N, C-alpha and C positions, 0 to 999 in steps of 0.2 A: 168333751170335746171330741175326743179320738174314736169313742166306743160306736157312736148315733152312726156316723158314716161307713164306718167298716161294718156295722154290722146292716144295716142297710145293704151295702154294697154286695156283703157275701150273701146276707139272705136271699137276692133277685137272681144272685148265681148259682146256688143251691135249690133253688124251687125246681127249676130243668130238672136234673139226675133225682132228684129227692122229691118230691112235690112236697106234703104238706110238711114233713120233715125237715125239709130243707131251711124255715128260718128258727127251727129249735136247734139243728147241729148249728148254724151260723151263729148263736147267742153264745150256745157253749164252748165254742171256738173262742168265740171273740175276747167270753172271759176269760176264759183259762188264756191267752195270748197277754189281751193288754191292763187286765189288773192283777191275776193270778200269781204270772212269771216276773213281774216287775217287783211285785210285792216281796218276794222269795229272793229274790236280789236283796232289795234292800237291810229285807230282816239279817240276810249273811251279811251282810256290810255292817251294819251296826254290833251284830255280833261278836264281829271282829275287833272293831273298832273297843268292845267294852273289853274282851279279852288282852289286848295291848295295854289299857290302862292299868288293869289288874296284875299286870306283869312287873 
């Protein structure tokens, strides 16, 4: 739900300075910020919870 509007907005903003590479950079940035970072946080929290149960 958040990725599409963020990607479109960032793509439109980055077209001016980077041209055709702007949407590609926007997609990479949005995927990194909206999918990868939260997933890494979730994995870290789950690993911590598993370790707490084992101790």
